[in-house]
N, CA, C and O atoms as a GROMACS GRO file, in nm:
protein
  452
    1UNK      N    1   0.082  -0.119   0.000
    1UNK     CA    2   0.000   0.000   0.000
    1UNK      C    3   0.086   0.126   0.000
    1UNK      O    4   0.054   0.225  -0.066
    2UNK      N    5   0.196   0.122   0.074
    2UNK     CA    6   0.284   0.237   0.082
    2UNK      C    7   0.345   0.266  -0.055
    2UNK      O    8   0.353   0.382  -0.096
    3UNK      N    9   0.388   0.164  -0.125
    3UNK     CA   10   0.448   0.183  -0.257
    3UNK      C   11   0.346   0.241  -0.355
    3UNK      O   12   0.380   0.325  -0.438
    4UNK      N   13   0.222   0.196  -0.344
    4UNK     CA   14   0.118   0.248  -0.432
    4UNK      C   15   0.099   0.398  -0.408
    4UNK      O   16   0.088   0.475  -0.503
    5UNK      N   17   0.096   0.440  -0.282
    5UNK     CA   18   0.082   0.582  -0.248
    5UNK      C   19   0.203   0.663  -0.296
    5UNK      O   20   0.188   0.776  -0.342
    6UNK      N   21   0.320   0.605  -0.284
    6UNK     CA   22   0.441   0.672  -0.331
    6UNK      C   23   0.438   0.689  -0.483
    6UNK      O   24   0.478   0.793  -0.535
    7UNK      N   25   0.392   0.587  -0.552
    7UNK     CA   26   0.382   0.595  -0.698
    7UNK      C   27   0.280   0.701  -0.741
    7UNK      O   28   0.304   0.776  -0.836
    8UNK      N   29   0.169   0.707  -0.672
    8UNK     CA   30   0.068   0.809  -0.703
    8UNK      C   31   0.125   0.948  -0.680
    8UNK      O   32   0.106   1.037  -0.763
    9UNK      N   33   0.193   0.967  -0.570
    9UNK     CA   34   0.254   1.097  -0.540
    9UNK      C   35   0.359   1.133  -0.644
    9UNK      O   36   0.363   1.247  -0.690
   10UNK      N   37   0.442   1.038  -0.683
   10UNK     CA   38   0.543   1.062  -0.785
   10UNK      C   39   0.477   1.100  -0.918
   10UNK      O   40   0.522   1.193  -0.985
   11UNK      N   41   0.373   1.029  -0.957
   11UNK     CA   42   0.301   1.057  -1.080
   11UNK      C   43   0.244   1.198  -1.078
   11UNK      O   44   0.256   1.271  -1.177
   12UNK      N   45   0.183   1.237  -0.968
   12UNK     CA   46   0.125   1.372  -0.957
   12UNK      C   47   0.232   1.480  -0.968
   12UNK      O   48   0.212   1.583  -1.032
   13UNK      N   49   0.345   1.455  -0.905
   13UNK     CA   50   0.455   1.553  -0.912
   13UNK      C   51   0.507   1.567  -1.054
   13UNK      O   52   0.531   1.678  -1.101
   14UNK      N   53   0.525   1.455  -1.122
   14UNK     CA   54   0.580   1.459  -1.257
   14UNK      C   55   0.482   1.518  -1.357
   14UNK      O   56   0.523   1.594  -1.446
   15UNK      N   57   0.356   1.486  -1.346
   15UNK     CA   58   0.258   1.539  -1.441
   15UNK      C   59   0.229   1.685  -1.416
   15UNK      O   60   0.203   1.759  -1.511
   16UNK      N   61   0.231   1.728  -1.293
   16UNK     CA   62   0.203   1.869  -1.265
   16UNK      C   63   0.321   1.957  -1.303
   16UNK      O   64   0.303   2.077  -1.324
   17UNK      N   65   0.439   1.902  -1.312
   17UNK     CA   66   0.557   1.980  -1.350
   17UNK      C   67   0.538   2.045  -1.487
   17UNK      O   68   0.579   2.159  -1.508
   18UNK      N   69   0.478   1.974  -1.579
   18UNK     CA   70   0.461   2.024  -1.714
   18UNK      C   71   0.362   2.140  -1.726
   18UNK      O   72   0.360   2.208  -1.828
   19UNK      N   73   0.281   2.162  -1.626
   19UNK     CA   74   0.180   2.267  -1.634
   19UNK      C   75   0.220   2.392  -1.557
   19UNK      O   76   0.137   2.483  -1.543
   20UNK      N   77   0.339   2.401  -1.507
   20UNK     CA   78   0.376   2.513  -1.424
   20UNK      C   79   0.396   2.642  -1.500
   20UNK      O   80   0.492   2.656  -1.576
   21UNK      N   81   0.308   2.733  -1.482
   21UNK     CA   82   0.322   2.877  -1.493
   21UNK      C   83   0.394   2.935  -1.611
   21UNK      O   84   0.472   3.029  -1.595
   22UNK      N   85   0.373   2.885  -1.725
   22UNK     CA   86   0.435   2.950  -1.838
   22UNK      C   87   0.333   3.013  -1.932
   22UNK      O   88   0.369   3.077  -2.030
   23UNK      N   89   0.206   2.995  -1.901
   23UNK     CA   90   0.101   3.068  -1.973
   23UNK      C   91   0.071   3.191  -1.889
   23UNK      O   92   0.018   3.182  -1.779
   24UNK      N   93   0.107   3.305  -1.943
   24UNK     CA   94   0.114   3.429  -1.866
   24UNK      C   95   0.007   3.527  -1.912
   24UNK      O   96  -0.022   3.540  -2.031
   25UNK      N   97  -0.052   3.596  -1.816
   25UNK     CA   98  -0.146   3.704  -1.845
   25UNK      C   99  -0.098   3.828  -1.771
   25UNK      O  100  -0.066   3.822  -1.652
   26UNK      N  101  -0.095   3.939  -1.841
   26UNK     CA  102  -0.052   4.066  -1.781
   26UNK      C  103  -0.174   4.139  -1.728
   26UNK      O  104  -0.266   4.172  -1.803
   27UNK      N  105  -0.175   4.164  -1.598
   27UNK     CA  106  -0.287   4.234  -1.534
   27UNK      C  107  -0.259   4.384  -1.529
   27UNK      O  108  -0.146   4.428  -1.548
   28UNK      N  109  -0.365   4.461  -1.504
   28UNK     CA  110  -0.354   4.607  -1.503
   28UNK      C  111  -0.316   4.665  -1.368
   28UNK      O  112  -0.272   4.780  -1.359
   29UNK      N  113  -0.333   4.586  -1.262
   29UNK     CA  114  -0.307   4.637  -1.128
   29UNK      C  115  -0.219   4.539  -1.050
   29UNK      O  116  -0.234   4.418  -1.062
   30UNK      N  117  -0.130   4.592  -0.973
   30UNK     CA  118  -0.038   4.512  -0.894
   30UNK      C  119  -0.112   4.416  -0.801
   30UNK      O  120  -0.068   4.302  -0.783
   31UNK      N  121  -0.221   4.459  -0.745
   31UNK     CA  122  -0.297   4.377  -0.650
   31UNK      C  123  -0.358   4.253  -0.715
   31UNK      O  124  -0.395   4.159  -0.645
   32UNK      N  125  -0.370   4.251  -0.846
   32UNK     CA  126  -0.427   4.137  -0.918
   32UNK      C  127  -0.322   4.033  -0.955
   32UNK      O  128  -0.356   3.925  -1.003
   33UNK      N  129  -0.197   4.064  -0.933
   33UNK     CA  130  -0.088   3.979  -0.984
   33UNK      C  131  -0.043   3.874  -0.884
   33UNK      O  132  -0.058   3.888  -0.762
   34UNK      N  133   0.013   3.767  -0.939
   34UNK     CA  134   0.084   3.667  -0.859
   34UNK      C  135   0.229   3.711  -0.840
   34UNK      O  136   0.289   3.688  -0.735
   35UNK      N  137   0.282   3.776  -0.942
   35UNK     CA  138   0.424   3.816  -0.943
   35UNK      C  139   0.437   3.956  -1.001
   35UNK      O  140   0.372   3.990  -1.100
   36UNK      N  141   0.521   4.036  -0.937
   36UNK     CA  142   0.556   4.167  -0.992
   36UNK      C  143   0.689   4.151  -1.066
   36UNK      O  144   0.786   4.101  -1.011
   37UNK      N  145   0.691   4.195  -1.193
   37UNK     CA  146   0.804   4.170  -1.282
   37UNK      C  147   0.863   4.302  -1.330
   37UNK      O  148   0.792   4.398  -1.359
   38UNK      N  149   0.995   4.304  -1.337
   38UNK     CA  150   1.066   4.419  -1.393
   38UNK      C  151   1.154   4.368  -1.506
   38UNK      O  152   1.225   4.269  -1.491
   39UNK      N  153   1.149   4.437  -1.619
   39UNK     CA  154   1.233   4.400  -1.734
   39UNK      C  155   1.362   4.479  -1.724
   39UNK      O  156   1.361   4.602  -1.731
   40UNK      N  157   1.473   4.408  -1.708
   40UNK     CA  158   1.604   4.473  -1.694
   40UNK      C  159   1.663   4.503  -1.831
   40UNK      O  160   1.624   4.445  -1.933
   41UNK      N  161   1.757   4.594  -1.830
   41UNK     CA  162   1.821   4.638  -1.955
   41UNK      C  163   1.928   4.542  -2.004
   41UNK      O  164   1.954   4.530  -2.124
   42UNK      N  165   1.992   4.474  -1.908
   42UNK     CA  166   2.103   4.385  -1.943
   42UNK      C  167   2.077   4.244  -1.891
   42UNK      O  168   2.022   4.225  -1.783
   43UNK      N  169   2.116   4.148  -1.970
   43UNK     CA  170   2.096   4.006  -1.937
   43UNK      C  171   2.158   3.970  -1.802
   43UNK      O  172   2.102   3.888  -1.728
   44UNK      N  173   2.271   4.027  -1.770
   44UNK     CA  174   2.342   3.996  -1.646
   44UNK      C  175   2.265   4.038  -1.521
   44UNK      O  176   2.295   3.992  -1.411
   45UNK      N  177   2.166   4.125  -1.536
   45UNK     CA  178   2.088   4.173  -1.422
   45UNK      C  179   1.964   4.087  -1.394
   45UNK      O  180   1.897   4.106  -1.293
   46UNK      N  181   1.935   3.993  -1.482
   46UNK     CA  182   1.810   3.918  -1.475
   46UNK      C  183   1.818   3.797  -1.383
   46UNK      O  184   1.923   3.735  -1.365
   47UNK      N  185   1.703   3.764  -1.325
   47UNK     CA  186   1.686   3.637  -1.254
   47UNK      C  187   1.648   3.528  -1.354
   47UNK      O  188   1.686   3.411  -1.339
   48UNK      N  189   1.573   3.569  -1.457
   48UNK     CA  190   1.522   3.475  -1.556
   48UNK      C  191   1.532   3.536  -1.695
   48UNK      O  192   1.493   3.650  -1.717
   49UNK      N  193   1.585   3.458  -1.788
   49UNK     CA  194   1.586   3.499  -1.928
   49UNK      C  195   1.463   3.437  -1.994
   49UNK      O  196   1.445   3.315  -1.992
   50UNK      N  197   1.379   3.522  -2.054
   50UNK     CA  198   1.249   3.480  -2.106
   50UNK      C  199   1.249   3.487  -2.259
   50UNK      O  200   1.297   3.583  -2.319
   51UNK      N  201   1.192   3.382  -2.318
   51UNK     CA  202   1.168   3.382  -2.462
   51UNK      C  203   1.017   3.370  -2.483
   51UNK      O  204   0.954   3.279  -2.428
   52UNK      N  205   0.960   3.460  -2.562
   52UNK     CA  206   0.817   3.456  -2.591
   52UNK      C  207   0.793   3.356  -2.705
   52UNK      O  208   0.840   3.376  -2.817
   53UNK      N  209   0.720   3.250  -2.675
   53UNK     CA  210   0.690   3.148  -2.776
   53UNK      C  211   0.562   3.186  -2.851
   53UNK      O  212   0.481   3.264  -2.803
   54UNK      N  213   0.547   3.129  -2.969
   54UNK     CA  214   0.434   3.160  -3.055
   54UNK      C  215   0.310   3.076  -3.027
   54UNK      O  216   0.198   3.115  -3.061
   55UNK      N  217   0.329   2.961  -2.965
   55UNK     CA  218   0.218   2.869  -2.942
   55UNK      C  219   0.218   2.824  -2.796
   55UNK      O  220   0.324   2.802  -2.738
   56UNK      N  221   0.099   2.811  -2.738
   56UNK     CA  222   0.093   2.774  -2.597
   56UNK      C  223   0.145   2.634  -2.570
   56UNK      O  224   0.185   2.604  -2.458
   57UNK      N  225   0.144   2.547  -2.670
   57UNK     CA  226   0.198   2.412  -2.651
   57UNK      C  227   0.350   2.413  -2.630
   57UNK      O  228   0.406   2.315  -2.581
   58UNK      N  229   0.415   2.523  -2.666
   58UNK     CA  230   0.560   2.535  -2.647
   58UNK      C  231   0.596   2.584  -2.507
   58UNK      O  232   0.713   2.582  -2.468
   59UNK      N  233   0.496   2.628  -2.432
   59UNK     CA  234   0.520   2.688  -2.300
   59UNK      C  235   0.503   2.583  -2.191
   59UNK      O  236   0.405   2.585  -2.117
   60UNK      N  237   0.598   2.492  -2.182
   60UNK     CA  238   0.594   2.386  -2.082
   60UNK      C  239   0.713   2.399  -1.989
   60UNK      O  240   0.815   2.458  -2.023
   61UNK      N  241   0.697   2.342  -1.872
   61UNK     CA  242   0.805   2.344  -1.776
   61UNK      C  243   0.821   2.481  -1.713
   61UNK      O  244   0.732   2.565  -1.722
   62UNK      N  245   0.932   2.502  -1.651
   62UNK     CA  246   0.961   2.628  -1.582
   62UNK      C  247   1.099   2.675  -1.627
   62UNK      O  248   1.190   2.692  -1.546
   63UNK      N  249   1.112   2.695  -1.757
   63UNK     CA  250   1.243   2.726  -1.814
   63UNK      C  251   1.248   2.859  -1.888
   63UNK      O  252   1.341   2.883  -1.966
   64UNK      N  253   1.150   2.945  -1.865
   64UNK     CA  254   1.154   3.077  -1.928
   64UNK      C  255   1.090   3.085  -2.064
   64UNK      O  256   1.109   3.184  -2.135
   65UNK      N  257   1.015   2.984  -2.102
   65UNK     CA  258   0.941   2.988  -2.229
   65UNK      C  259   0.799   3.033  -2.196
   65UNK      O  260   0.720   2.955  -2.142
   66UNK      N  261   0.769   3.158  -2.227
   66UNK     CA  262   0.640   3.217  -2.189
   66UNK      C  263   0.550   3.234  -2.309
   66UNK      O  264   0.594   3.274  -2.417
   67UNK      N  265   0.424   3.204  -2.288
   67UNK     CA  266   0.321   3.230  -2.387
   67UNK      C  267   0.223   3.328  -2.321
   67UNK      O  268   0.164   3.297  -2.218
   68UNK      N  269   0.205   3.444  -2.382
   68UNK     CA  270   0.114   3.545  -2.328
   68UNK      C  271  -0.026   3.518  -2.383
   68UNK      O  272  -0.050   3.529  -2.503
   69UNK      N  273  -0.117   3.484  -2.293
   69UNK     CA  274  -0.254   3.452  -2.332
   69UNK      C  275  -0.338   3.580  -2.340
   69UNK      O  276  -0.303   3.682  -2.283
   70UNK      N  277  -0.448   3.571  -2.413
   70UNK     CA  278  -0.536   3.686  -2.432
   70UNK      C  279  -0.638   3.703  -2.321
   70UNK      O  280  -0.689   3.813  -2.299
   71UNK      N  281  -0.667   3.595  -2.250
   71UNK     CA  282  -0.771   3.600  -2.147
   71UNK      C  283  -0.716   3.549  -2.015
   71UNK      O  284  -0.640   3.452  -2.010
   72UNK      N  285  -0.758   3.616  -1.909
   72UNK     CA  286  -0.712   3.582  -1.775
   72UNK      C  287  -0.740   3.436  -1.739
   72UNK      O  288  -0.660   3.371  -1.672
   73UNK      N  289  -0.854   3.386  -1.783
   73UNK     CA  290  -0.894   3.249  -1.750
   73UNK      C  291  -0.803   3.142  -1.812
   73UNK      O  292  -0.804   3.027  -1.769
   74UNK      N  293  -0.725   3.180  -1.913
   74UNK     CA  294  -0.634   3.086  -1.979
   74UNK      C  295  -0.497   3.080  -1.911
   74UNK      O  296  -0.417   2.991  -1.942
   75UNK      N  297  -0.470   3.172  -1.822
   75UNK     CA  298  -0.336   3.186  -1.764
   75UNK      C  299  -0.312   3.095  -1.645
   75UNK      O  300  -0.404   3.055  -1.574
   76UNK      N  301  -0.185   3.063  -1.627
   76UNK     CA  302  -0.141   2.990  -1.509
   76UNK      C  303  -0.081   3.086  -1.407
   76UNK      O  304  -0.080   3.057  -1.287
   77UNK      N  305  -0.031   3.199  -1.453
   77UNK     CA  306   0.023   3.303  -1.364
   77UNK      C  307  -0.016   3.439  -1.417
   77UNK      O  308  -0.021   3.463  -1.537
   78UNK      N  309  -0.043   3.528  -1.322
   78UNK     CA  310  -0.075   3.667  -1.355
   78UNK      C  311   0.045   3.753  -1.315
   78UNK      O  312   0.092   3.746  -1.202
   79UNK      N  313   0.092   3.834  -1.408
   79UNK     CA  314   0.206   3.920  -1.377
   79UNK      C  315   0.168   4.066  -1.395
   79UNK      O  316   0.077   4.101  -1.470
   80UNK      N  317   0.242   4.148  -1.325
   80UNK     CA  318   0.227   4.293  -1.337
   80UNK      C  319   0.367   4.350  -1.358
   80UNK      O  320   0.459   4.321  -1.281
   81UNK      N  321   0.382   4.431  -1.462
   81UNK     CA  322   0.511   4.493  -1.489
   81UNK      C  323   0.524   4.620  -1.407
   81UNK      O  324   0.446   4.714  -1.424
   82UNK      N  325   0.623   4.623  -1.319
   82UNK     CA  326   0.646   4.740  -1.234
   82UNK      C  327   0.743   4.837  -1.301
   82UNK      O  328   0.815   4.801  -1.394
   83UNK      N  329   0.743   4.960  -1.252
   83UNK     CA  330   0.827   5.064  -1.309
   83UNK      C  331   0.968   5.068  -1.252
   83UNK      O  332   1.060   5.122  -1.314
   84UNK      N  333   0.986   5.010  -1.135
   84UNK     CA  334   1.116   5.016  -1.068
   84UNK      C  335   1.162   4.877  -1.025
   84UNK      O  336   1.083   4.795  -0.980
   85UNK      N  337   1.291   4.854  -1.039
   85UNK     CA  338   1.350   4.725  -1.004
   85UNK      C  339   1.324   4.687  -0.858
   85UNK      O  340   1.304   4.570  -0.827
   86UNK      N  341   1.325   4.786  -0.771
   86UNK     CA  342   1.305   4.760  -0.628
   86UNK      C  343   1.165   4.710  -0.595
   86UNK      O  344   1.144   4.653  -0.487
   87UNK      N  345   1.069   4.728  -0.684
   87UNK     CA  346   0.932   4.683  -0.662
   87UNK      C  347   0.909   4.539  -0.708
   87UNK      O  348   0.805   4.480  -0.678
   88UNK      N  349   1.004   4.483  -0.778
   88UNK     CA  350   0.984   4.355  -0.845
   88UNK      C  351   1.013   4.235  -0.756
   88UNK      O  352   1.102   4.237  -0.670
   89UNK      N  353   0.935   4.130  -0.780
   89UNK     CA  354   0.963   3.999  -0.722
   89UNK      C  355   1.062   3.925  -0.811
   89UNK      O  356   1.143   3.844  -0.764
   90UNK      N  357   1.054   3.954  -0.941
   90UNK     CA  358   1.133   3.882  -1.040
   90UNK      C  359   1.183   3.979  -1.146
   90UNK      O  360   1.107   4.060  -1.199
   91UNK      N  361   1.312   3.971  -1.177
   91UNK     CA  362   1.371   4.053  -1.283
   91UNK      C  363   1.393   3.963  -1.405
   91UNK      O  364   1.455   3.857  -1.395
   92UNK      N  365   1.341   4.008  -1.519
   92UNK     CA  366   1.353   3.927  -1.641
   92UNK      C  367   1.423   4.005  -1.751
   92UNK      O  368   1.430   4.128  -1.751
   93UNK      N  369   1.474   3.928  -1.846
   93UNK     CA  370   1.534   3.984  -1.966
   93UNK      C  371   1.480   3.902  -2.083
   93UNK      O  372   1.490   3.780  -2.081
   94UNK      N  373   1.424   3.969  -2.183
   94UNK     CA  374   1.373   3.898  -2.300
   94UNK      C  375   1.487   3.866  -2.396
   94UNK      O  376   1.561   3.956  -2.437
   95UNK      N  377   1.500   3.740  -2.431
   95UNK     CA  378   1.605   3.695  -2.522
   95UNK      C  379   1.546   3.670  -2.661
   95UNK      O  380   1.425   3.652  -2.677
   96UNK      N  381   1.633   3.669  -2.761
   96UNK     CA  382   1.591   3.654  -2.900
   96UNK      C  383   1.584   3.509  -2.947
   96UNK      O  384   1.525   3.480  -3.052
   97UNK      N  385   1.643   3.419  -2.872
   97UNK     CA  386   1.646   3.279  -2.913
   97UNK      C  387   1.598   3.189  -2.800
   97UNK      O  388   1.633   3.209  -2.683
   98UNK      N  389   1.520   3.090  -2.836
   98UNK     CA  390   1.463   2.995  -2.741
   98UNK      C  391   1.572   2.926  -2.658
   98UNK      O  392   1.554   2.903  -2.539
   99UNK      N  393   1.682   2.895  -2.721
   99UNK     CA  394   1.790   2.823  -2.654
   99UNK      C  395   1.858   2.905  -2.544
   99UNK      O  396   1.927   2.849  -2.459
  100UNK      N  397   1.839   3.035  -2.544
  100UNK     CA  398   1.902   3.121  -2.443
  100UNK      C  399   1.814   3.143  -2.321
  100UNK      O  400   1.860   3.202  -2.223
  101UNK      N  401   1.690   3.097  -2.325
  101UNK     CA  402   1.598   3.114  -2.212
  101UNK      C  403   1.641   3.025  -2.096
  101UNK      O  404   1.699   2.918  -2.116
  102UNK      N  405   1.611   3.071  -1.975
  102UNK     CA  406   1.641   2.990  -1.857
  102UNK      C  407   1.669   3.073  -1.734
  102UNK      O  408   1.679   3.196  -1.740
  103UNK      N  409   1.682   3.004  -1.625
  103UNK     CA  410   1.703   3.069  -1.495
  103UNK      C  411   1.850   3.103  -1.474
  103UNK      O  412   1.939   3.024  -1.503
  104UNK      N  413   1.872   3.222  -1.422
  104UNK     CA  414   2.005   3.262  -1.378
  104UNK      C  415   2.011   3.261  -1.226
  104UNK      O  416   2.118   3.247  -1.168
  105UNK      N  417   1.894   3.276  -1.162
  105UNK     CA  418   1.886   3.277  -1.017
  105UNK      C  419   1.784   3.173  -0.974
  105UNK      O  420   1.664   3.201  -0.970
  106UNK      N  421   1.830   3.054  -0.943
  106UNK     CA  422   1.740   2.944  -0.906
  106UNK      C  423   1.664   2.970  -0.777
  106UNK      O  424   1.564   2.903  -0.751
  107UNK      N  425   1.708   3.064  -0.696
  107UNK     CA  426   1.638   3.097  -0.573
  107UNK      C  427   1.500   3.158  -0.600
  107UNK      O  428   1.415   3.159  -0.511
  108UNK      N  429   1.477   3.208  -0.720
  108UNK     CA  430   1.349   3.269  -0.755
  108UNK      C  431   1.258   3.173  -0.832
  108UNK      O  432   1.145   3.209  -0.865
  109UNK      N  433   1.306   3.056  -0.860
  109UNK     CA  434   1.233   2.960  -0.943
  109UNK      C  435   1.095   2.925  -0.885
  109UNK      O  436   1.001   2.898  -0.959
  110UNK      N  437   1.086   2.926  -0.754
  110UNK     CA  438   0.960   2.891  -0.688
  110UNK      C  439   0.846   2.989  -0.723
  110UNK      O  440   0.729   2.954  -0.708
  111UNK      N  441   0.878   3.108  -0.768
  111UNK     CA  442   0.776   3.207  -0.800
  111UNK      C  443   0.685   3.162  -0.915
  111UNK      O  444   0.570   3.207  -0.924
  112UNK      N  445   0.734   3.077  -1.001
  112UNK     CA  446   0.656   3.032  -1.115
  112UNK      C  447   0.601   2.891  -1.099
  112UNK      O  448   0.556   2.831  -1.197
  113UNK      N  449   0.605   2.838  -0.979
  113UNK     CA  450   0.542   2.707  -0.952
  113UNK      C  451   0.403   2.730  -0.902
  113UNK      O  452   0.331   2.633  -0.873
   0.00000   0.00000   0.00000
């Protein structure tokens, strides 16, 4: 019985990993957001390098591949873009290539789970 419960728990962990927070919706007010985000000017200042994908099926895992949805109900995370770095929970830098996306600061990774 214990092994069965362990297998169920493992299955839930593995299957839920693929749905973590890469379908993003930008809200109008900070109070509506899960995360406050600041876009930095230089890649070296970022916690996460983000690549905007064209299709929501490409936005899997927690590796900086973001798909911006049109409706709040489609999103896994709500973000608000702040004006100052000091207001942000997460600093991001948009990259031009999918292969360059990813975390630079793993301590912030929990924000998108």
